[in-house]
N, C-alpha and C positions, 0 to 999 in steps of 0.2 A: 230309647232315645230321650234324653232330657230336653224339655222345651226351654230353649235358651236362645242365644244369638249365634250358635254354631250353624254352619251351612254344610250341606251334604250333596254329593254328586247323585246319590240315589237313596231311596227309602224302600225297604222291603217289609211288608206287613202281612203276616199269615194268620188267618182265622181269628182276627181281633175285631175288625170294624163292625161286623154284624152283631156284636155284643152290646152296642150302644143304641140308645133311642135317637131319633132323627136329629134333634138339636145338638146332641153331643157328637154324633157322626160328622155333622157339618163343621163344628168347632175343631174336631180332631183333624179333618182334612185340610182346613184352613191353616192350622198350625204346621202340618206337614209341608204344605205349599210354601209357607213363609220361610221354612228352613231348608228349602232346596236351592241349590245354586242355579244360576241362569241355565236353562235347557236341561235341568236335572230330571231324573226319571223316578217313577214310582211303580212298584209291582205289588198289587194287593190280591190276596186270595180270601174269598168271602163265601158265606152260605148262599146257596141257590134256592130259588122257589121250586126247584125240582127235587130238593131234598125230601126224604121220606117223612120227616117230622114237620114239614110245612103244613100249616093250618091246624096244628094240634096245640092245645092249651088255650088260654084266654088271649084274645086279640087285644093288644093295648095301643097299637097304631097300625096303619095300613101295612100289611105284610110283616108285622112284628108281633110275635107271640111270647107269652110268658110260659115257657116250657116247664120251668121250676119256679116256685114263688120268689119274686124279686129279681129274676134273671131273664131279661129280654133277649130275644133272638130275632134279628131281622133277616128275611129271606129276599135276596136281591133278584130282581128281574133285569133283563138287558136294559130296559128303560130306566130303572133305578141307577144303574151304573152310569149311563149317559148323563143323568141329572146330577148325581153326586160328584162326578168328575168333569163337570162342564167348564171349570177353570183350567183344565189340562187339555192337551192335545192327545186324544186317545189313539194309541198306535194299534192295540190289539185287545180284544176280549175273547173269552172262550169258556168252555166248561171242562172240568176234569173230575176224576174220581180219586178219593183218598181213603185208604183203609185205616181204621183206628180200633184199637182194642179197648172195649168199654168194661173190662174187668169181668164182673159176674155175668154180663150179658154177651160177652165174647166179641169177636171181630165184627165190625160194622163198616160199610162203605158209605162215605159221605159224597154227595153230589155238590161240587163247589163251582163257583165262577171265579175267573181271574180277570184283572185289568192291568195292562201295561200302558203307561201314559207318560207324557213329558210336560214339564212346566212350560207354559206359553210365555214367551218374552216379546 
């Protein structure tokens, strides 16, 4: 999605938001909010604090670890979701599993959280 003056009915974001540090996450969410039409929807899927890799690597912010040099990963709690999406009307949150093939290490199951929310007007 280009950050411009276009407006959208909905924004879907899968496995992206958790790759930013807090300041950048807040900016990203604000830009998404600004590009939603009145009463528009967002659906975000993000890493959970229940993920097996949670707590591994160097902690660079609360619940954010550098699993690989220069690559932050934030692990969302339910409280994180509520705080990050406070400008939205949260309709539903939950957890899900997603299998991914990591090549040489094979199939891995991620524990993810999701949030479905609507722009407050």
